[in-house]
N, C-alpha and C positions, 0 to 999 in steps of 0.2 A: 613510508608512513611511520608515524610514531605510535605510542600507546595512547590511552584515552583518558588523560586526567580531567577531573571535573573542576568547575569553578565555583567559588563560594556563592556567587549570585545565581547559580543554577540549582541550588540544593533541592528545591521543591520538586524538581523533575528527576533527580538522581535517586535510584532505589537504594534503600539501606542494604548493604551487603557485608557488614562487618563480620558476621558469623559464617558467611559463605566462602570466604577466601582467606588464605593464610597470610596475606601481606597487606592488609588494609589499614590505613591510618585514619582514625576518626578525629574530626575537627568539629567542635561544638556537639550538637546532637547527632548529625550524620552528614558528612561531606559527600558520602557516596563512594561508589567503586572507582578506583583509579588503577588500571593495569600498570604495574611498574615494579620498582625495586624497593626493598626496605630491609633494614637490619632486624628490626623487631616489631611485631604488631603492638599497637598501643591500645590497651583495653580501657573501657570507661566503667566506673563503678555504677551500679544500678541496684534497685531493690530486687530481691528474689522474685522471679516471675511466679504467677499463680500456676497451679497444676493445669496442664493442658487438657482439653476435652478428649474423650476417648476417640481413638482412631480405628477405622476398619481395615487399615493397611497392615499387612503382616510381612515381617522380614524373616527369612530363613536362609540357612547356608548349607551347602552340600560340600562335597570334596573339591569341586572345581568351579563353584560359582556361588554367588549370593543372589537370592531372589527377593524382589520387592513386589508384593502382589496386592492389587486393589480388587474390588468386585468386578471390574471390567477389563483390567489389563495386568500384565506381568512384565517387569523389567529385571533383567539378569545382568550381573556384573561378572565378567570373566577375568581370569588372572592377568591377561594382557590389557585390562582396562576397557575392553569393548563392552558397551552397554547396549544390549539388544532389547527390542520391544516386541511383545506379543499381545494380540487382541483376543480377549476371551469372549467367544461368541458361539452360542448353541453347542456348548460343551466341547468346543474346539479351541485350539491355540493357533491363531493365524499370525504369520509374520513374513516380512520381506527381508529380514536380516539374515545374512548368510556369512557369518564372520570368518569361518575357517580359523586360522591362527592370527588374524589381523589384530593390530593394536588399536585401542580406542583413542589414543592420542599419540602424536609424533611431534618432534621438534627438529629444527634445522639449526645446527651450530657450526659456525665457520664454514658454511656451504655444504655440510655433511648431514644427511638425514639420520636421525636417531629414532628407532622404533622398537627398542628392546626393553621398554619399561615393563617390569614385573611387579605385581601388586600383592601384598600380603593380606589375602582374604580372611585368613584364620584369625587375625587380630583386628578385624573391622570394628569401628565404633558406631553404634546406633544411638541417635539422640532425637530430641524434639526439634523440629525446624523453628526458625525465628524469622521475623520480618513481616512485611505487609500482607503476605499471602496467608498468614495465620500459623498457629502452632499445632493445628490438627493434621498430623501426617507423620512421616518418618524421614529421617536423614541418615544416610549411611556414608561413612568416610573411611577410606582405605589409603594406606601409605604404600608407595612404590619406589623402585630404584631402577636406574639405567646403568648396567655394568659397563657399557662401552664409554659413557660420558661422565659418569660420576654424579649425574644429576639425581635429585630426589624429587618425587612428585606426590602431591596429595590430591586424590580424586574424591569429589563429593557428589552424591546423587540424592536428590530430594524429591519426594512425592507427597502431594497434598490430597487430603480427602475431597476438597472442593474441586480439584482438577485431576480426577483419577486416571485419565488417559494421557497425562503429561508427566515426564520426568525432567527435572532441572539438573543440569550437569555443569560443574565448574572444576577448575584445576588450578593448583599453584605449583610452580616449579622452582626449586631451590638449588643454588650452587653450593654444595656441601664440600667442595674441594678447596684447594689452596691456590688455584690460578683463575684468572679472569676467563669468562666464557662469552663468546659473541653469539647472542641469541637472535637468529635471523627470522625464524618462522615458528609458529605454534599452531597445530591443528588439534582441535578437540571435537568430541561428539562425532567421531568418524564412523561411517556406515558403509557396508558392502551389501547392496540390495540385489535380490534375485526374485523376479516375478514367477519363476518356475517353482518356487516353494509352495505356492497356492494354486498353481495350475500347471500340472506336469507337461502339458502340451505347449506351454508358452515359452518363448525365448526369454532369457534372463532380463533383457532390457525392455520387454513388452509391457510397459506401464505408462500411464499418463503422468504429466508433471505440471507444476506451477512454479514459476521463478519470479520472485518479487523484486528483482533488480531493475533499475532504470538505466539501461545501457544503450538504447537505440530507439529513435522515433519510429513508431509503427511496427516494431518487432513483436511477434506473438509471445506472450508469456504463459500461455496454456497450450501444451502440445504433447504428443506422444514422443517418448525418448527414442531417438534414432539409434541404429546399430553403431554408428560412429558419431560420437558427440562429445564435445567438451565446451564448458562455459564457465567463466570465472565468477560471475554474479557478484560484482563489486557492490558494496553497500556504503551508504553514508556520504562518500566523497563525490566530487565531480568526476565525470567520465567524458573524455574527449571524443567527439564525433566529427565526421566530415562536414564540410559546407559552412555557411555563415551562422548556423545554429551554434556551432562551436563546442557546446558541452551540455550534457544531461547529468543525471546522477541523483542520489538519494536512496529511494527504494524502501520496500517493506522487507525486513530481514527474515524472510521465511522462504524455504524451498520445500515443496511437497511432492510426493509420489503416491500413486494409487493404482490398484487393479480393481476389478469388479467387487472383490470381497474384502480387501484390506488396504489401508494406506498408511504411510509414515511421512512425517515432516520433521525438519530441523530448522533451527534459527537461533536468534538470541532474544532475550526479554528485557534488556536494559531499556530505559525510557528515553534514551538519547540516540541520535543517528550515528552509532559507533562506526568508525571507519574500519571495515574488515571485509571479508568475502566469504561466500558459501559456494565453493567450487563443486561442479558436478562433471563427472567423466564416465563414459562407457569404456570399460576395459576390454582387452582383446577376447576374453571369454564371455563377453556380453553382460557381465555383472556391472552394476552402476555404483560408482563410488561418490560419496558426498561427505563434506565435513564443514566445520566452522573454522575459518583460518584468520589468524592475526599475524601481522608482520612487525614485531617489536623493534627490530633493528637497533638493539642496545646491548651493552655489555653487562653481564651479570658478574659482579665481583664476589669473592668468597663470602658466603653468608647471605647474599641477596636473594630475594624471591620475586618471581614474576607471577602475578595473579591474572587469570582470565576473566572475562565477563561471564555471566550466566547464560549458557546455551540451553536449549530445550529440545526434546524429542517428543513427538505426539504420535500415538497409534490410534487408528480410527477406522470406521467403515464409512464410505462415501468418497467425495471428491475434495477439491481444494477448499471448498466452503468450510468444511469442518475444522481443519487446523487453523485457518484464518480466524474463525470465530473463537476458538480456544485461545489463540494468541491475543486477540483483542480483549477477551475477558481477563486475561492475566495482566496486561498492561493497565487495564482499568483499575484493577486491585492495587497495582503498584503506584497509582496516583495519576496516570495519564488517562483521564476519563473522557468518554465520548461527549461531544457537545449536544445540546438539544436543538431540535428543529423549530422553525417557525411555520405558520400557515402558508406564507408566501413561498417557502422553499419548494412547494409542490405545484406551483403555477406554471403553465406552459409559457415558454419564453421565446421571443423573437430577437435575433441578433443582427445588428447592422453590418456585420462583416461581409454580407452579400454585396455591399457597395464598395468593398475593398478599402485600400489605405487612404483614399482621398475623399471619404464620405463627408457630406455637408449637412448642416441642420435642415436644409430644404428636403434632402433625400430622406433623412431620418423621419422627419415629421410628415412627409408625404405618404408614408406607409400607414399612418394612423387609421385612416378609414378602413383599410383592409384588416388591420389588427382587430379592430372592434367588431367587424363582421365575423371574424374567425373565433372570437372569444378569447383573445390573448390580451393580457394586461401587464406584461413585462416586456421591456425592450432593453437592449444592451448597446451602448456606444463602445465600439471595439477599437482595435489597434490603430494608432497613428493620428489620434485627435490632438496630440500634444506636441510641444515644440522640441523637447528632448527628454531622454530618459534621465530621471534624477530630479529635475525641477518641476516637471509635470504641470506646465502652464499650457493653455490652449494655443494651437497653431494660429498665427496671425492671418494666414491665407484662407483657412477654412472655418475657423471659429473666432473671428475678431470681435473686439468691443463687447465682451460679455455675452456673446451669442450662446455660449455653452449653458450659462445659467438661464437664459431666455428659453432655450430648447427644453430644458428640464421642466421649467414652469409650464410650458405649453403641453408637454406630455402629461403632467399632473392634472392640468385642467381637463384633459380627456379621460382621466381615470386610469392612466398608465404609469406604472413605476419604472424606474430606469437604473440599470447597473452601469458601472464605469470600469473599463479595461485599464489595467496598469500592471507594472512589474516591479515589486519592491526590491530594494537593495541595489538595483542596476543604475549605473551612472555612466555618462559619456566622458571620455578623456582623450578624444581624438580617435583616429583609426578609420578603417574603410567603411563601416556602416553595416546595416542589415537591410536586405532587399532594396527598396527604393530610397531609404533614408540614410544620408551620410552623417557620420558622427561629428559633433563639435566637442566643446568642453562645457559640461554643465556648470551652472553658477554655483551649485552646492559644492562642486569639486574645487572651484576657484576660491570659494570662501573657507572651505574646510578640507584642505588636502590631507590633513592628519587623520581624517576619518577613513581613508581608503584601506582596503585589504592590500597588503604588499606580498609579493612572492619572495622566494629565497634570495633573489638577486636585487631586492629592493624596488622592483617594478610593480605597477598596479596589476594585481592578479585578476584574471578574466573569469567571468561566469558565462551563462548562456548568452547567445547572440554576440559573443566576444566583447561583452561590456565589462567595464571596470565595476568594482563592488565596494559598497560601504560596509564596514565591519559591524555585524549585528551585535557583537559583544561590547561595543562602546555605548555607554549610557546615553550620550548625546545623540547618537544615531537612533536609538530606540525612541527618544523624545521627538526627534525629527519626524519619524513615521507616525507617531501619535498626532502630531500637528497636521501632517498631510491628510490623514484620515478625517480629522475634524474639518479640514477645508472641503474635502469631497462630499462628506455626508451632511455637515451642518451648514457651511457657507454656500456650497453649490447645490445642496439639497438632493444629491443622488441617494438612492435607496439601497445600494449594495455595491459589491465589487465582483468583477471577473478578474481574478489574479491569474496571470497566464505565464506560460513558460517557467513554471515553478519547479525547481529541481533541488539543487543544493547550492552551497557557496564554497569558494576556495579556502584552503588553509591560510592563516594570516601570520606573517612574519614581521609585521610592523612593530619596531622596537618601542614606539611611543605608546603602544597599547598595553604594554607590560603583561602580556598573556603568560599564563603558566604553561600553556602548550599552544602551538600553532593551530591545533584543532578547536581551540576555544571558539573561533568564528563559526565553525560547522555546528558545534553543539549549541550555540546561542541563536541560531537561525530561527528556531521556533518562537523565541521571545518577540521577534518582530511581528510574526503572524498572530501571536496571541494578543499583542497590543492592538493590531488592526481589528481583529475580531471583537475583542471586548469593548473597544472604543466605539465601534459601529453599533453593537448591540445596545450600549448605553444611550446612544443618540437616537436610534430607531429600533424599537423592539421587534418589528416585523421586517427587518432587513434580510438580505441574502448575501452571504459571503461564500464565494466559490473559488477554489484554487485548481488550476489545470496543469498537471505535469505532462504536457503535450506529448502524446504518443507512447507514454510509458506508465508503469505503476507509480503511485504516489510515494511521498517520503514520510517516515514516522516523525520527522522534525516538525511538520506542520499539520499532520492529518487530523489532529483533534481540534484545530482552530478554524474549521469550516463548518457550515451547516448545510451546504449542498455540494456533494461530490459531482464529478463529471467524468464521462467515459473518455475524455481527453483525446480528441482528434482520432477517433477510431478509423482504421482502414477497412471499412466494410462492416456488414451486419454482425458477423461472427464476433468481432471484437467488442461491439456494443453489448451483446448478450453476456460474454465472458466477464466484462468489466462491471456491468451492473451486479452480477452475482458476487464478484470480488468485494465490491463496496458494501453490499448488503451484509456480507460476513464481517467486514472490518468495522462498520459503523452501526450495525444493528438491522434487524429484519424490516424495520419501518423507515429506514434512512431514505432521505431524498437524494436520488442519483439522477442527475441530468444526463439524458442520452446523447447530448450534444446535437449539432445540427443534423437533421434527418438527411440532408443532402450528402453527408459523409458516409451513408450506408452503401453507396456505390461510387467508387472513385476510379476514374481513368487517369493513367499517367501520374501515380502518386509521387514519383521522384522528380518529375519534370513537367512543367506546363499542366499542373493538376487541374482536372475537371471534376467537380462534385455534382453528381447526377442522381443521387439516391432519393427514394421516396418510401423506404421501408419503416413505417411507424410501428409495425407489429413487434419488431425486435426490442423496442423500448417499452411500449405499452404492456406487452405480454410478460415481461420480466419484472414489472413493477417500477420502471424508470419514469422520469419526467420528460415530456416531449419538448423538442426544440426545433427551430428552423431558422434559416437566414435568407429567405426569399427576398427578391427585389421586386418592387411594384411602385408605380406603373412601369411600362416597358421603357428601359433606357438604352436600348439598342444592342448590337452584337456583343459588346464587351461583357455585358451582364446576362446574356441570353441563357446561360446554363442554369441560373437560379431565378430567372424571371417566373413569376407566378402566372402561368398561362391559365386561361379559363378551364382547360382540362385538368391541370394540376390543382387548381383552386377547389374543384369539387372533391378531389381526393383529400386535400388538406382539411377541408370542412368536415368530411366524414370522420377522419381519424381524430382530429382535435375535439370534435363533438363527442365521440366515444370516450376519449380520455376524460374530458370534463364531466361526463355523466358517471363513469365508473370509478374514477380516481383510485385505480389500483395501486398507484405509487404510495398511497397511505395505508394500504393493507400490509399484512405480515408475510414476508417472503418465507416459503417453506422449502427446505432443501430435501426434496423427496426423490430426486432423480440424480443418477451418477453420470457426470459429464464424461463423454468418451465411450461409455458402455451402454447406456440406455438409448435405444433407437425407437422412434425419432428423438432428437434432442428435446428435452421437456423442462418446463418450469411450472411452479404452482404458487398462487397467492391466495391467502385467506382474508376475506374482508366481509364484515357485516353478516356473518353466519353462512356465507356462500364460499365455494372454492372456485378459483379461476385457473384454468390450465392454458398453457401455450405450447404448442408442438411445432417443431421446425424440421423440414425435410433434411435428411442427412447431409446433402451437399449444398444446402441452401446458404448462399452468401450473395447478397444482392450486388456486391461490387462486380460480380461476374456477368450481371445482366442476362442471366439465363434462368428461366423458371425451372423448378424442380418439383416433380410429382412424387408422392409417397402414398402407398396403399398398404393397409394391414390393420393390426389390432393395437390399440393404445390402452394403457391401464391408468385409471384415475385414482391415484394414491392419496392417502391422508384423510379419507372420508370415514366418519363414524358409521357404525352399522345402521342400515335403513335404506330407504328408497330415495333416489335423487332424480330430478328432472334436469336434463342436459340440453343446452342450446349453444349453437354457434352464434355468439352475440354480435359478431361483425357482419355476418351475412344473413342473420335471422333464420337459421336453419334449425329445426327441431330434431334432436336425436333421441327423444323419448325418455324412458325411465331406465335407470340402471340400479341394481341392488348390490349393496356391499354385503359380503366381502368380494363378490365377483363383479367388480366395477370395471368392466372392459367394454370397449366399443370398437366396432369395425368401421374404419374411416378411409376416405380417399380424398387427399387434398393436394393443392399446389402451393408450394413454398411454406405456408404456415396455416395453422388451425388454432383458433382461440375459442375456448369453451367456458361456459359458466354452469356449475352444478349446484342446484339448490335443493335442500332437503324437503321432502313432501310430508 
């Protein structure tokens, strides 16, 4: 991997970092951060800034540390550069940081680890921060040296009043010697975590965690840290996986840890999908190590400086929702703002994937009577309607002679809107194929071979499904996808997109593209999705644009260019609930999060001959998600029997879809009132129209196991204002009577799940 230079045409997404790093070159107003080497920083003249508003943050120094204290948190800098975080709660200072004598940053030069940086705290400089996060806060900068290597380092820690539980950390490393130095690896924001600091009875690793990396389809990204554990958490780039899927990648650059009382998270806050990693490892003593790692793989000549991106650490009470919300708020301020939703984003949706790859217009339209009976007015034409990846013309055998436009017209005549499945940037250049489809050569590749992403060897670089890739940094490619979007939405009259298998793209070494860096392709990926999203919205204001990072967390590259998230091929109900919560944190408490096909809530044989047998609507409805299904109807025989909407299933579908359309909890405000992994039973809360809605799930409840779970005990209805509340189970019409706040507790006994409504009397 290389470092992360920006491109001039990406400036509006690159954060201003001129005063955060020691080696930034400014071009124009702000070309943004570019990790790399420079002889001298180039400053830009500007009018003297106005006096900053007063800050509540206080900086103090003792003999062996510097303290940066906010009303809710404290960050301390040690002589070795370790920045520790403490949560100020109920007159206590709670922390997971157990630094001992660990260094806060390390480098590897010529294959040898350097960890002896010592920082001069006595001569620290305190100043007012600059940039899009505002000037209300404190910035502390300290200088350090490594005696063994001769390297000098500048460590900057910045805390803002608007983000009092977050510290932003950056570093610059300078070769002050007379010889070249091979800089292989840089780790910053290093932490050594110990759950035993807040619970003396706990093992050091006994904490829950969230990992934002996209590294494997179906892999849990919320779990308790095992005693023996190591995970690289590669971010930004493609990650190779087994099978014909080929590659995943991208990710949200956040890793979080929490106990019942305190949590800590690290990551980076640059607004591009930087190629780096956030490795996590359980050490032999049980403590958990984590850091933000770059692989510059470059030579620092005498006088050269390498500047890191801005990392962050967050200290909080709660689970992964809290740091993801903070991260999202920060990148909002940096210019990567959340998109707005449409009314249609919250509509129940049926997907034609139940008919598999050879679906026909007859099958799609044959479902219309049942859709209308169930109160569903969205349908999706899924995978394999097309002739090839890249050209995106209808298959001659299943959608001949304008049948695709006729199908859309007939859906519209019945009051049903239609989404179209496709995969941007993927093209065919020969090869084995994916599942039942053999690859040929797309016409766009024949006409424009110069648009391809090439690898180091000059061969077409592969993305997901082992497909070749058009380079998103090429302006003509961006225009091509604008024209495709116009064809789908304007000419064919579709109402939105299901963009699927969306991860990252390969680095591009095509010499004809004149990239400043091979990673220009990775960093330009978001421009394609922005083009698709904005073109669609301009053509149809009530459209739906969904991107699915199948089986993994999303990518920051395109996260802001959707208006409906999706739980992305969950393997069972647990992942549905975890991912709805993740997206509510990243996109806002009222975000539209499609729970994907309900049939995915129970899967048999997920790795081979998969059977989707689920019917757990509660995991989506109760968490504030949007319901979805892929049933087949009428009966097409044994091949589709798993998803055939039998009369028995139909009653169940009617009940839950009716409840969803009545309550519309997906439009309510998600309230993070329960700590995942610690509050039992697992619980969620939604506030809507003056009422509170609660969902409780039995501790072992995961419908993929097809085994009902019972739970009996007391539940707490959190988040209620003082007063009396009438509580009902709105699924089963059971009256629980009146509860009085502050003692809003109920004795309950339920199977699998319990959904309650509390209304003030």
